[in-house]
Predicted model as a PDB file, atoms N, CA, C, CB and O in Angstrom, pLDDT in the B-factor column:
MODEL        1                                                                  
ATOM      1  N   MET A   1     -23.183 -32.834   5.559  1.00 52.00           N  
ATOM      2  CA  MET A   1     -22.225 -31.612   5.668  1.00 52.00           C  
ATOM      3  C   MET A   1     -20.959 -31.838   5.905  1.00 52.00           C  
ATOM      4  CB  MET A   1     -22.549 -30.744   6.630  1.00 52.00           C  
ATOM      5  O   MET A   1     -20.554 -32.623   6.763  1.00 52.00           O  
ATOM      6  N   LYS A   2     -20.311 -31.219   5.220  1.00 62.00           N  
ATOM      7  CA  LYS A   2     -18.385 -31.021   5.361  1.00 62.00           C  
ATOM      8  C   LYS A   2     -18.330 -31.183   6.702  1.00 62.00           C  
ATOM      9  CB  LYS A   2     -17.488 -29.321   4.903  1.00 62.00           C  
ATOM     10  O   LYS A   2     -19.296 -31.253   7.462  1.00 62.00           O  
ATOM     11  N   ASN A   3     -17.256 -31.237   6.960  1.00 63.00           N  
ATOM     12  CA  ASN A   3     -16.241 -31.339   8.367  1.00 63.00           C  
ATOM     13  C   ASN A   3     -16.223 -29.874   8.825  1.00 63.00           C  
ATOM     14  CB  ASN A   3     -14.446 -31.932   8.050  1.00 63.00           C  
ATOM     15  O   ASN A   3     -15.191 -29.533   9.402  1.00 63.00           O  
ATOM     16  N   ALA A   4     -17.028 -29.098   8.697  1.00 67.00           N  
ATOM     17  CA  ALA A   4     -17.413 -27.532   9.176  1.00 67.00           C  
ATOM     18  C   ALA A   4     -17.975 -27.435  10.272  1.00 67.00           C  
ATOM     19  CB  ALA A   4     -18.301 -26.784   8.363  1.00 67.00           C  
ATOM     20  O   ALA A   4     -19.026 -28.023  10.529  1.00 67.00           O  
ATOM     21  N   ARG A   5     -17.282 -26.582  11.181  1.00 66.00           N  
ATOM     22  CA  ARG A   5     -18.048 -26.310  12.657  1.00 66.00           C  
ATOM     23  C   ARG A   5     -18.949 -25.310  12.278  1.00 66.00           C  
ATOM     24  CB  ARG A   5     -17.077 -25.751  14.003  1.00 66.00           C  
ATOM     25  O   ARG A   5     -18.496 -24.707  11.306  1.00 66.00           O  
ATOM     26  N   HIS A   6     -20.339 -24.762  12.739  1.00 64.00           N  
ATOM     27  CA  HIS A   6     -21.147 -23.998  12.564  1.00 64.00           C  
ATOM     28  C   HIS A   6     -20.351 -22.844  13.474  1.00 64.00           C  
ATOM     29  CB  HIS A   6     -22.559 -24.536  12.870  1.00 64.00           C  
ATOM     30  O   HIS A   6     -19.896 -23.042  14.600  1.00 64.00           O  
ATOM     31  N   ILE A   7     -20.295 -21.719  12.799  1.00 61.00           N  
ATOM     32  CA  ILE A   7     -19.700 -20.317  13.715  1.00 61.00           C  
ATOM     33  C   ILE A   7     -21.033 -19.730  14.218  1.00 61.00           C  
ATOM     34  CB  ILE A   7     -18.738 -18.952  12.670  1.00 61.00           C  
ATOM     35  O   ILE A   7     -21.964 -19.346  13.511  1.00 61.00           O  
ATOM     36  N   THR A   8     -20.965 -19.728  15.540  1.00 64.00           N  
ATOM     37  CA  THR A   8     -21.948 -18.962  15.976  1.00 64.00           C  
ATOM     38  C   THR A   8     -21.365 -17.495  16.433  1.00 64.00           C  
ATOM     39  CB  THR A   8     -22.653 -19.732  17.079  1.00 64.00           C  
ATOM     40  O   THR A   8     -20.165 -17.227  16.359  1.00 64.00           O  
ATOM     41  N   THR A   9     -22.465 -16.480  16.965  1.00 62.00           N  
ATOM     42  CA  THR A   9     -21.997 -15.216  17.067  1.00 62.00           C  
ATOM     43  C   THR A   9     -21.000 -15.261  18.111  1.00 62.00           C  
ATOM     44  CB  THR A   9     -23.043 -14.249  17.307  1.00 62.00           C  
ATOM     45  O   THR A   9     -20.003 -14.587  17.852  1.00 62.00           O  
ATOM     46  N   ASN A  10     -20.990 -15.824  19.142  1.00 62.00           N  
ATOM     47  CA  ASN A  10     -20.472 -15.597  20.522  1.00 62.00           C  
ATOM     48  C   ASN A  10     -18.692 -15.979  19.913  1.00 62.00           C  
ATOM     49  CB  ASN A  10     -21.366 -16.876  21.986  1.00 62.00           C  
ATOM     50  O   ASN A  10     -17.680 -15.510  20.433  1.00 62.00           O  
ATOM     51  N   ASP A  11     -18.719 -16.881  18.776  1.00 63.00           N  
ATOM     52  CA  ASP A  11     -17.292 -17.272  18.197  1.00 63.00           C  
ATOM     53  C   ASP A  11     -16.825 -16.051  17.148  1.00 63.00           C  
ATOM     54  CB  ASP A  11     -17.384 -18.869  17.314  1.00 63.00           C  
ATOM     55  O   ASP A  11     -15.608 -15.912  17.028  1.00 63.00           O  
ATOM     56  N   VAL A  12     -17.629 -15.217  16.433  1.00 63.00           N  
ATOM     57  CA  VAL A  12     -17.281 -13.882  15.650  1.00 63.00           C  
ATOM     58  C   VAL A  12     -16.768 -13.096  16.990  1.00 63.00           C  
ATOM     59  CB  VAL A  12     -18.763 -13.042  14.721  1.00 63.00           C  
ATOM     60  O   VAL A  12     -15.697 -12.491  17.047  1.00 63.00           O  
ATOM     61  N   ILE A  13     -17.610 -13.193  17.945  1.00 61.00           N  
ATOM     62  CA  ILE A  13     -17.147 -11.944  18.806  1.00 61.00           C  
ATOM     63  C   ILE A  13     -15.863 -12.064  19.565  1.00 61.00           C  
ATOM     64  CB  ILE A  13     -18.191 -11.609  19.852  1.00 61.00           C  
ATOM     65  O   ILE A  13     -14.946 -11.242  19.584  1.00 61.00           O  
ATOM     66  N   ASP A  14     -15.931 -13.115  20.134  1.00 62.00           N  
ATOM     67  CA  ASP A  14     -14.430 -13.927  20.654  1.00 62.00           C  
ATOM     68  C   ASP A  14     -13.315 -13.579  19.689  1.00 62.00           C  
ATOM     69  CB  ASP A  14     -14.532 -15.759  20.638  1.00 62.00           C  
ATOM     70  O   ASP A  14     -12.286 -13.054  20.115  1.00 62.00           O  
ATOM     71  N   ASN A  15     -13.474 -13.839  18.460  1.00 63.00           N  
ATOM     72  CA  ASN A  15     -12.117 -13.745  17.087  1.00 63.00           C  
ATOM     73  C   ASN A  15     -12.227 -12.326  17.169  1.00 63.00           C  
ATOM     74  CB  ASN A  15     -12.427 -14.481  15.135  1.00 63.00           C  
ATOM     75  O   ASN A  15     -11.113 -11.935  16.820  1.00 63.00           O  
ATOM     76  N   ARG A  16     -12.808 -11.501  17.385  1.00 62.00           N  
ATOM     77  CA  ARG A  16     -12.828  -9.626  17.284  1.00 62.00           C  
ATOM     78  C   ARG A  16     -11.805  -9.335  18.238  1.00 62.00           C  
ATOM     79  CB  ARG A  16     -14.453  -8.670  17.833  1.00 62.00           C  
ATOM     80  O   ARG A  16     -10.801  -8.682  17.952  1.00 62.00           O  
ATOM     81  N   LEU A  17     -12.070  -9.859  19.486  1.00 60.00           N  
ATOM     82  CA  LEU A  17     -11.718  -9.503  20.499  1.00 60.00           C  
ATOM     83  C   LEU A  17     -10.061  -9.958  21.047  1.00 60.00           C  
ATOM     84  CB  LEU A  17     -12.795  -9.921  21.214  1.00 60.00           C  
ATOM     85  O   LEU A  17      -9.429  -9.569  22.029  1.00 60.00           O  
ATOM     86  N   LYS A  18      -9.742 -10.819  20.089  1.00 63.00           N  
ATOM     87  CA  LYS A  18      -8.413 -11.283  20.280  1.00 63.00           C  
ATOM     88  C   LYS A  18      -7.127 -10.541  19.935  1.00 63.00           C  
ATOM     89  CB  LYS A  18      -8.364 -12.358  19.654  1.00 63.00           C  
ATOM     90  O   LYS A  18      -6.942 -10.040  18.826  1.00 63.00           O  
ATOM     91  N   VAL A  19      -6.407 -10.502  20.751  1.00 56.00           N  
ATOM     92  CA  VAL A  19      -4.911  -9.554  20.989  1.00 56.00           C  
ATOM     93  C   VAL A  19      -4.482  -9.489  19.268  1.00 56.00           C  
ATOM     94  CB  VAL A  19      -3.333 -10.609  22.235  1.00 56.00           C  
ATOM     95  O   VAL A  19      -4.067  -8.553  18.584  1.00 56.00           O  
ATOM     96  N   SER A  20      -4.733 -10.664  18.993  1.00 59.00           N  
ATOM     97  CA  SER A  20      -3.729 -10.928  17.340  1.00 59.00           C  
ATOM     98  C   SER A  20      -4.463  -9.656  16.359  1.00 59.00           C  
ATOM     99  CB  SER A  20      -4.138 -13.046  16.299  1.00 59.00           C  
ATOM    100  O   SER A  20      -3.963  -9.055  15.408  1.00 59.00           O  
ATOM    101  N   ASN A  21      -5.741  -9.515  16.941  1.00 57.00           N  
ATOM    102  CA  ASN A  21      -6.641  -8.865  15.833  1.00 57.00           C  
ATOM    103  C   ASN A  21      -6.496  -7.460  15.834  1.00 57.00           C  
ATOM    104  CB  ASN A  21      -8.138  -9.162  15.996  1.00 57.00           C  
ATOM    105  O   ASN A  21      -6.953  -6.677  15.001  1.00 57.00           O  
ATOM    106  N   HIS A  22      -5.712  -7.161  17.003  1.00 59.00           N  
ATOM    107  CA  HIS A  22      -5.966  -5.386  17.229  1.00 59.00           C  
ATOM    108  C   HIS A  22      -4.565  -4.771  16.417  1.00 59.00           C  
ATOM    109  CB  HIS A  22      -5.947  -4.776  19.336  1.00 59.00           C  
ATOM    110  O   HIS A  22      -3.547  -5.464  16.406  1.00 59.00           O  
ATOM    111  N   GLN A  23      -4.583  -3.683  15.871  1.00 58.00           N  
ATOM    112  CA  GLN A  23      -3.783  -2.844  14.922  1.00 58.00           C  
ATOM    113  C   GLN A  23      -2.285  -2.682  15.907  1.00 58.00           C  
ATOM    114  CB  GLN A  23      -4.709  -1.167  14.507  1.00 58.00           C  
ATOM    115  O   GLN A  23      -1.183  -2.654  15.359  1.00 58.00           O  
ATOM    116  N   GLY A  24      -2.449  -2.585  17.380  1.00 60.00           N  
ATOM    117  CA  GLY A  24      -1.440  -2.222  18.423  1.00 60.00           C  
ATOM    118  C   GLY A  24      -0.611  -2.912  18.245  1.00 60.00           C  
ATOM    119  O   GLY A  24       0.464  -2.411  18.575  1.00 60.00           O  
ATOM    120  N   THR A  25      -0.523  -4.130  17.767  1.00 61.00           N  
ATOM    121  CA  THR A  25       0.629  -5.195  17.627  1.00 61.00           C  
ATOM    122  C   THR A  25       1.168  -5.474  16.421  1.00 61.00           C  
ATOM    123  CB  THR A  25       0.267  -6.413  18.052  1.00 61.00           C  
ATOM    124  O   THR A  25       2.031  -6.349  16.364  1.00 61.00           O  
ATOM    125  N   VAL A  26       0.719  -4.720  15.137  1.00 62.00           N  
ATOM    126  CA  VAL A  26       1.068  -4.717  13.843  1.00 62.00           C  
ATOM    127  C   VAL A  26       2.322  -3.716  13.842  1.00 62.00           C  
ATOM    128  CB  VAL A  26      -0.167  -4.311  12.907  1.00 62.00           C  
ATOM    129  O   VAL A  26       2.001  -2.570  14.156  1.00 62.00           O  
ATOM    130  N   PRO A  27       3.401  -3.865  13.614  1.00 66.00           N  
ATOM    131  CA  PRO A  27       4.869  -3.104  13.250  1.00 66.00           C  
ATOM    132  C   PRO A  27       4.502  -1.959  12.530  1.00 66.00           C  
ATOM    133  CB  PRO A  27       5.977  -3.984  12.289  1.00 66.00           C  
ATOM    134  O   PRO A  27       3.687  -1.893  11.610  1.00 66.00           O  
ATOM    135  N   LYS A  28       5.310  -0.881  13.129  1.00 67.00           N  
ATOM    136  CA  LYS A  28       5.142   0.549  12.456  1.00 67.00           C  
ATOM    137  C   LYS A  28       5.238   0.310  10.845  1.00 67.00           C  
ATOM    138  CB  LYS A  28       6.431   1.685  13.001  1.00 67.00           C  
ATOM    139  O   LYS A  28       4.445   0.526   9.928  1.00 67.00           O  
ATOM    140  N   SER A  29       6.148  -0.063  10.884  1.00 66.00           N  
ATOM    141  CA  SER A  29       7.005  -0.216   9.192  1.00 66.00           C  
ATOM    142  C   SER A  29       5.801  -0.925   8.013  1.00 66.00           C  
ATOM    143  CB  SER A  29       8.737  -1.697   9.329  1.00 66.00           C  
ATOM    144  O   SER A  29       5.613  -0.605   6.839  1.00 66.00           O  
ATOM    145  N   LYS A  30       5.134  -1.953   8.825  1.00 63.00           N  
ATOM    146  CA  LYS A  30       4.023  -2.456   7.921  1.00 63.00           C  
ATOM    147  C   LYS A  30       2.598  -1.320   7.922  1.00 63.00           C  
ATOM    148  CB  LYS A  30       3.565  -4.106   8.560  1.00 63.00           C  
ATOM    149  O   LYS A  30       1.817  -1.165   6.983  1.00 63.00           O  
ATOM    150  N   LEU A  31       2.571  -0.809   8.905  1.00 64.00           N  
ATOM    151  CA  LEU A  31       1.455   0.017   8.991  1.00 64.00           C  
ATOM    152  C   LEU A  31       1.692   1.514   7.759  1.00 64.00           C  
ATOM    153  CB  LEU A  31       1.362   0.467  10.794  1.00 64.00           C  
ATOM    154  O   LEU A  31       0.715   1.985   7.177  1.00 64.00           O  
ATOM    155  N   ALA A  32       2.643   1.883   7.618  1.00 66.00           N  
ATOM    156  CA  ALA A  32       3.380   2.841   6.679  1.00 66.00           C  
ATOM    157  C   ALA A  32       3.573   2.423   5.166  1.00 66.00           C  
ATOM    158  CB  ALA A  32       4.767   3.067   7.250  1.00 66.00           C  
ATOM    159  O   ALA A  32       3.938   3.216   4.298  1.00 66.00           O  
ATOM    160  N   SER A  33       3.280   1.062   4.944  1.00 64.00           N  
ATOM    161  CA  SER A  33       3.551   0.540   3.610  1.00 64.00           C  
ATOM    162  C   SER A  33       2.374   1.286   2.829  1.00 64.00           C  
ATOM    163  CB  SER A  33       3.523  -1.197   3.516  1.00 64.00           C  
ATOM    164  O   SER A  33       1.223   1.495   3.212  1.00 64.00           O  
ATOM    165  N   GLY A  34       2.987   1.627   1.631  1.00 72.00           N  
ATOM    166  CA  GLY A  34       2.285   2.690   0.773  1.00 72.00           C  
ATOM    167  C   GLY A  34       2.261   4.230   0.985  1.00 72.00           C  
ATOM    168  O   GLY A  34       1.556   5.035   0.377  1.00 72.00           O  
ATOM    169  N   SER A  35       3.249   4.507   2.051  1.00 73.00           N  
ATOM    170  CA  SER A  35       3.055   5.824   2.717  1.00 73.00           C  
ATOM    171  C   SER A  35       4.214   6.725   1.735  1.00 73.00           C  
ATOM    172  CB  SER A  35       3.421   5.747   4.617  1.00 73.00           C  
ATOM    173  O   SER A  35       5.383   6.375   1.571  1.00 73.00           O  
ATOM    174  N   VAL A  36       3.493   8.116   1.066  1.00 77.00           N  
ATOM    175  CA  VAL A  36       4.556   8.814   0.401  1.00 77.00           C  
ATOM    176  C   VAL A  36       5.419   9.849   1.082  1.00 77.00           C  
ATOM    177  CB  VAL A  36       4.014   9.408  -0.634  1.00 77.00           C  
ATOM    178  O   VAL A  36       6.135  10.750   0.645  1.00 77.00           O  
ATOM    179  N   VAL A  37       5.207   9.548   1.943  1.00 76.00           N  
ATOM    180  CA  VAL A  37       6.128  10.620   3.280  1.00 76.00           C  
ATOM    181  C   VAL A  37       7.755  10.453   2.796  1.00 76.00           C  
ATOM    182  CB  VAL A  37       5.945   9.792   5.406  1.00 76.00           C  
ATOM    183  O   VAL A  37       8.304   9.353   2.849  1.00 76.00           O  
ATOM    184  N   GLY A  38       8.438  11.639   2.333  1.00 82.00           N  
ATOM    185  CA  GLY A  38       9.880  11.675   2.195  1.00 82.00           C  
ATOM    186  C   GLY A  38      10.090  11.228   0.709  1.00 82.00           C  
ATOM    187  O   GLY A  38      11.254  11.031   0.362  1.00 82.00           O  
ATOM    188  N   LEU A  39       9.071  11.045  -0.220  1.00 87.00           N  
ATOM    189  CA  LEU A  39       9.280  10.692  -1.359  1.00 87.00           C  
ATOM    190  C   LEU A  39       8.822  12.034  -2.400  1.00 87.00           C  
ATOM    191  CB  LEU A  39       8.543   9.335  -1.513  1.00 87.00           C  
ATOM    192  O   LEU A  39       7.990  12.783  -1.887  1.00 87.00           O  
ATOM    193  N   TYR A  40       9.262  12.383  -3.734  1.00 92.00           N  
ATOM    194  CA  TYR A  40       9.328  13.439  -4.430  1.00 92.00           C  
ATOM    195  C   TYR A  40       8.174  12.878  -5.466  1.00 92.00           C  
ATOM    196  CB  TYR A  40      10.854  13.836  -4.953  1.00 92.00           C  
ATOM    197  O   TYR A  40       8.073  11.762  -5.977  1.00 92.00           O  
ATOM    198  N   PRO A  41       7.315  14.082  -5.599  1.00 92.00           N  
ATOM    199  CA  PRO A  41       6.482  13.677  -6.922  1.00 92.00           C  
ATOM    200  C   PRO A  41       6.969  14.005  -8.225  1.00 92.00           C  
ATOM    201  CB  PRO A  41       5.186  14.278  -6.925  1.00 92.00           C  
ATOM    202  O   PRO A  41       7.711  14.962  -8.449  1.00 92.00           O  
ATOM    203  N   VAL A  42       6.522  13.156  -9.132  1.00 93.00           N  
ATOM    204  CA  VAL A  42       7.000  13.531 -10.712  1.00 93.00           C  
ATOM    205  C   VAL A  42       5.780  13.241 -11.568  1.00 93.00           C  
ATOM    206  CB  VAL A  42       8.385  12.540 -11.333  1.00 93.00           C  
ATOM    207  O   VAL A  42       5.298  12.159 -11.905  1.00 93.00           O  
ATOM    208  N   ILE A  43       5.327  14.743 -11.888  1.00 92.00           N  
ATOM    209  CA  ILE A  43       4.116  14.683 -12.464  1.00 92.00           C  
ATOM    210  C   ILE A  43       4.408  14.431 -13.989  1.00 92.00           C  
ATOM    211  CB  ILE A  43       3.300  15.959 -12.154  1.00 92.00           C  
ATOM    212  O   ILE A  43       5.344  14.940 -14.606  1.00 92.00           O  
ATOM    213  N   LEU A  44       3.475  13.577 -14.500  1.00 91.00           N  
ATOM    214  CA  LEU A  44       3.396  13.221 -15.822  1.00 91.00           C  
ATOM    215  C   LEU A  44       2.148  13.287 -16.457  1.00 91.00           C  
ATOM    216  CB  LEU A  44       3.844  12.051 -15.967  1.00 91.00           C  
ATOM    217  O   LEU A  44       1.139  13.390 -15.759  1.00 91.00           O  
ATOM    218  N   ASP A  45       2.042  13.227 -18.100  1.00 88.00           N  
ATOM    219  CA  ASP A  45       1.101  13.236 -18.929  1.00 88.00           C  
ATOM    220  C   ASP A  45       0.159  14.377 -18.384  1.00 88.00           C  
ATOM    221  CB  ASP A  45       0.523  11.870 -19.075  1.00 88.00           C  
ATOM    222  O   ASP A  45      -1.036  14.098 -18.287  1.00 88.00           O  
ATOM    223  N   GLY A  46       0.644  15.811 -17.967  1.00 86.00           N  
ATOM    224  CA  GLY A  46      -0.385  16.862 -17.874  1.00 86.00           C  
ATOM    225  C   GLY A  46      -0.980  16.591 -16.607  1.00 86.00           C  
ATOM    226  O   GLY A  46      -2.050  17.182 -16.461  1.00 86.00           O  
ATOM    227  N   GLY A  47      -0.609  15.850 -15.601  1.00 88.00           N  
ATOM    228  CA  GLY A  47      -1.242  15.714 -14.381  1.00 88.00           C  
ATOM    229  C   GLY A  47      -1.951  14.578 -14.089  1.00 88.00           C  
ATOM    230  O   GLY A  47      -2.232  14.450 -12.897  1.00 88.00           O  
ATOM    231  N   ARG A  48      -2.377  13.583 -14.952  1.00 90.00           N  
ATOM    232  CA  ARG A  48      -3.130  12.314 -15.096  1.00 90.00           C  
ATOM    233  C   ARG A  48      -2.041  11.425 -14.588  1.00 90.00           C  
ATOM    234  CB  ARG A  48      -3.695  11.942 -16.648  1.00 90.00           C  
ATOM    235  O   ARG A  48      -2.646  10.465 -14.109  1.00 90.00           O  
ATOM    236  N   THR A  49      -0.857  11.246 -14.449  1.00 90.00           N  
ATOM    237  CA  THR A  49      -0.261  10.099 -13.909  1.00 90.00           C  
ATOM    238  C   THR A  49       1.219  10.949 -12.918  1.00 90.00           C  
ATOM    239  CB  THR A  49       0.208   8.867 -15.423  1.00 90.00           C  
ATOM    240  O   THR A  49       1.945  11.838 -13.362  1.00 90.00           O  
ATOM    241  N   ILE A  50       1.281  10.399 -11.718  1.00 91.00           N  
ATOM    242  CA  ILE A  50       2.253  10.655 -10.567  1.00 91.00           C  
ATOM    243  C   ILE A  50       3.003   9.447  -9.785  1.00 91.00           C  
ATOM    244  CB  ILE A  50       1.473  11.393  -9.541  1.00 91.00           C  
ATOM    245  O   ILE A  50       2.657   8.629  -8.933  1.00 91.00           O  
ATOM    246  N   ILE A  51       4.026   9.691 -10.389  1.00 91.00           N  
ATOM    247  CA  ILE A  51       4.961   8.768  -9.890  1.00 91.00           C  
ATOM    248  C   ILE A  51       6.029   9.074  -8.699  1.00 91.00           C  
ATOM    249  CB  ILE A  51       5.645   8.417 -10.991  1.00 91.00           C  
ATOM    250  O   ILE A  51       6.922   9.907  -8.856  1.00 91.00           O  
ATOM    251  N   TYR A  52       5.881   8.402  -7.607  1.00 90.00           N  
ATOM    252  CA  TYR A  52       7.013   9.172  -6.294  1.00 90.00           C  
ATOM    253  C   TYR A  52       8.207   8.253  -6.445  1.00 90.00           C  
ATOM    254  CB  TYR A  52       6.375   9.093  -4.324  1.00 90.00           C  
ATOM    255  O   TYR A  52       8.286   7.040  -6.637  1.00 90.00           O  
ATOM    256  N   ILE A  53       9.374   9.485  -6.258  1.00 91.00           N  
ATOM    257  CA  ILE A  53      10.516   8.565  -6.482  1.00 91.00           C  
ATOM    258  C   ILE A  53      11.469   9.351  -5.040  1.00 91.00           C  
ATOM    259  CB  ILE A  53      11.319   8.700  -8.422  1.00 91.00           C  
ATOM    260  O   ILE A  53      11.364  10.493  -4.593  1.00 91.00           O  
ATOM    261  N   SER A  54      12.249   8.369  -4.662  1.00 89.00           N  
ATOM    262  CA  SER A  54      13.166   8.704  -3.290  1.00 89.00           C  
ATOM    263  C   SER A  54      14.456   9.966  -3.611  1.00 89.00           C  
ATOM    264  CB  SER A  54      14.061   7.007  -2.760  1.00 89.00           C  
ATOM    265  O   SER A  54      15.002  10.649  -2.745  1.00 89.00           O  
ATOM    266  N   ASP A  55      14.694  10.007  -4.955  1.00 91.00           N  
ATOM    267  CA  ASP A  55      16.073  10.616  -5.304  1.00 91.00           C  
ATOM    268  C   ASP A  55      15.544  11.356  -6.248  1.00 91.00           C  
ATOM    269  CB  ASP A  55      17.326   9.696  -5.775  1.00 91.00           C  
ATOM    270  O   ASP A  55      15.341  11.032  -7.418  1.00 91.00           O  
ATOM    271  N   VAL A  56      15.260  12.632  -5.583  1.00 92.00           N  
ATOM    272  CA  VAL A  56      15.305  13.580  -6.675  1.00 92.00           C  
ATOM    273  C   VAL A  56      16.104  14.237  -7.930  1.00 92.00           C  
ATOM    274  CB  VAL A  56      15.173  14.239  -6.193  1.00 92.00           C  
ATOM    275  O   VAL A  56      15.799  15.121  -8.730  1.00 92.00           O  
ATOM    276  N   SER A  57      17.317  13.384  -7.749  1.00 94.00           N  
ATOM    277  CA  SER A  57      18.573  13.632  -9.123  1.00 94.00           C  
ATOM    278  C   SER A  57      17.964  12.596 -10.310  1.00 94.00           C  
ATOM    279  CB  SER A  57      20.617  12.977  -8.591  1.00 94.00           C  
ATOM    280  O   SER A  57      18.368  12.543 -11.472  1.00 94.00           O  
ATOM    281  N   LYS A  58      17.036  11.900  -9.796  1.00 94.00           N  
ATOM    282  CA  LYS A  58      16.554  10.856 -10.918  1.00 94.00           C  
ATOM    283  C   LYS A  58      15.433  11.134 -11.636  1.00 94.00           C  
ATOM    284  CB  LYS A  58      16.269   9.583 -10.407  1.00 94.00           C  
ATOM    285  O   LYS A  58      14.967  10.270 -12.379  1.00 94.00           O  
ATOM    286  N   GLU A  59      14.753  12.578 -11.494  1.00 94.00           N  
ATOM    287  CA  GLU A  59      13.520  12.888 -12.195  1.00 94.00           C  
ATOM    288  C   GLU A  59      13.383  12.893 -13.661  1.00 94.00           C  
ATOM    289  CB  GLU A  59      13.157  14.059 -11.822  1.00 94.00           C  
ATOM    290  O   GLU A  59      12.407  12.470 -14.281  1.00 94.00           O  
ATOM    291  N   ALA A  60      14.624  13.493 -14.238  1.00 94.00           N  
ATOM    292  CA  ALA A  60      14.817  13.138 -15.778  1.00 94.00           C  
ATOM    293  C   ALA A  60      14.698  11.917 -16.299  1.00 94.00           C  
ATOM    294  CB  ALA A  60      15.978  13.432 -16.209  1.00 94.00           C  
ATOM    295  O   ALA A  60      14.047  11.614 -17.299  1.00 94.00           O  
ATOM    296  N   GLU A  61      15.390  11.152 -15.550  1.00 94.00           N  
ATOM    297  CA  GLU A  61      15.679   9.757 -16.024  1.00 94.00           C  
ATOM    298  C   GLU A  61      13.887   8.979 -15.839  1.00 94.00           C  
ATOM    299  CB  GLU A  61      17.175   8.921 -14.806  1.00 94.00           C  
ATOM    300  O   GLU A  61      13.330   8.383 -16.762  1.00 94.00           O  
ATOM    301  N   THR A  62      13.502   9.114 -14.962  1.00 93.00           N  
ATOM    302  CA  THR A  62      12.017   8.634 -14.351  1.00 93.00           C  
ATOM    303  C   THR A  62      11.233   9.242 -15.594  1.00 93.00           C  
ATOM    304  CB  THR A  62      11.465   9.388 -12.585  1.00 93.00           C  
ATOM    305  O   THR A  62      10.679   8.407 -16.310  1.00 93.00           O  
ATOM    306  N   ARG A  63      11.092  10.764 -15.999  1.00 93.00           N  
ATOM    307  CA  ARG A  63      10.069  10.995 -17.136  1.00 93.00           C  
ATOM    308  C   ARG A  63      10.900  10.135 -18.491  1.00 93.00           C  
ATOM    309  CB  ARG A  63       9.791  12.950 -17.451  1.00 93.00           C  
ATOM    310  O   ARG A  63      10.161   9.523 -19.263  1.00 93.00           O  
ATOM    311  N   LYS A  64      12.046  10.112 -18.688  1.00 94.00           N  
ATOM    312  CA  LYS A  64      12.659   9.583 -19.848  1.00 94.00           C  
ATOM    313  C   LYS A  64      12.175   7.939 -20.360  1.00 94.00           C  
ATOM    314  CB  LYS A  64      14.222   9.660 -19.493  1.00 94.00           C  
ATOM    315  O   LYS A  64      12.028   7.609 -21.537  1.00 94.00           O  
ATOM    316  N   LYS A  65      11.972   7.010 -19.122  1.00 93.00           N  
ATOM    317  CA  LYS A  65      11.770   6.027 -18.716  1.00 93.00           C  
ATOM    318  C   LYS A  65      10.234   5.832 -19.084  1.00 93.00           C  
ATOM    319  CB  LYS A  65      12.229   5.980 -17.429  1.00 93.00           C  
ATOM    320  O   LYS A  65       9.817   4.942 -19.825  1.00 93.00           O  
ATOM    321  N   TYR A  66       9.461   6.790 -18.460  1.00 92.00           N  
ATOM    322  CA  TYR A  66       7.913   7.060 -18.844  1.00 92.00           C  
ATOM    323  C   TYR A  66       7.440   7.093 -20.260  1.00 92.00           C  
ATOM    324  CB  TYR A  66       7.506   8.368 -18.340  1.00 92.00           C  
ATOM    325  O   TYR A  66       6.473   6.479 -20.711  1.00 92.00           O  
ATOM    326  N   GLU A  67       7.990   7.635 -20.696  1.00 91.00           N  
ATOM    327  CA  GLU A  67       8.009   8.151 -21.977  1.00 91.00           C  
ATOM    328  C   GLU A  67       8.256   7.061 -23.332  1.00 91.00           C  
ATOM    329  CB  GLU A  67       9.109   9.203 -21.886  1.00 91.00           C  
ATOM    330  O   GLU A  67       7.713   6.872 -24.421  1.00 91.00           O  
ATOM    331  N   LEU A  68       9.130   6.622 -22.750  1.00 92.00           N  
ATOM    332  CA  LEU A  68       9.526   5.255 -23.582  1.00 92.00           C  
ATOM    333  C   LEU A  68       8.830   4.077 -23.544  1.00 92.00           C  
ATOM    334  CB  LEU A  68      10.729   4.786 -23.249  1.00 92.00           C  
ATOM    335  O   LEU A  68       8.602   3.266 -24.441  1.00 92.00           O  
ATOM    336  N   ARG A  69       8.407   4.096 -21.955  1.00 90.00           N  
ATOM    337  CA  ARG A  69       7.346   2.878 -22.184  1.00 90.00           C  
ATOM    338  C   ARG A  69       6.111   3.279 -22.707  1.00 90.00           C  
ATOM    339  CB  ARG A  69       6.985   2.130 -20.907  1.00 90.00           C  
ATOM    340  O   ARG A  69       5.638   2.486 -23.521  1.00 90.00           O  
ATOM    341  N   MET A  70       5.372   4.413 -22.440  1.00 87.00           N  
ATOM    342  CA  MET A  70       4.027   4.773 -22.901  1.00 87.00           C  
ATOM    343  C   MET A  70       4.093   4.746 -24.595  1.00 87.00           C  
ATOM    344  CB  MET A  70       3.590   6.337 -22.254  1.00 87.00           C  
ATOM    345  O   MET A  70       3.061   4.693 -25.264  1.00 87.00           O  
ATOM    346  N   GLY A  71       5.565   4.793 -25.253  1.00 82.00           N  
ATOM    347  CA  GLY A  71       5.391   5.028 -26.680  1.00 82.00           C  
ATOM    348  C   GLY A  71       4.985   6.628 -27.159  1.00 82.00           C  
ATOM    349  O   GLY A  71       4.267   6.911 -28.118  1.00 82.00           O  
ATOM    350  N   ASN A  72       5.493   7.365 -26.439  1.00 62.00           N  
ATOM    351  CA  ASN A  72       5.404   8.819 -26.546  1.00 62.00           C  
ATOM    352  C   ASN A  72       6.459   9.582 -27.437  1.00 62.00           C  
ATOM    353  CB  ASN A  72       5.491   9.344 -25.191  1.00 62.00           C  
ATOM    354  O   ASN A  72       6.407  10.807 -27.543  1.00 62.00           O  
TER     355      ASN A  72                                                      
ENDMDL                                                                          
END                                                                             
């Protein structure tokens, strides 16, 4: 057997109860990653693709870049 310690049920419960495993200690900025709050949706391909941008004035540029990448 390798240098591994057998993990008992008590070890698993103790790890689950550690303070470092609770969501209360995770910074709010990390919990909000992937959020679309404050972003403007640009709907492409007849609704099949949605790209979220932060600057509404760049919508036309975003559409043009998408068309060039997709080869349409």
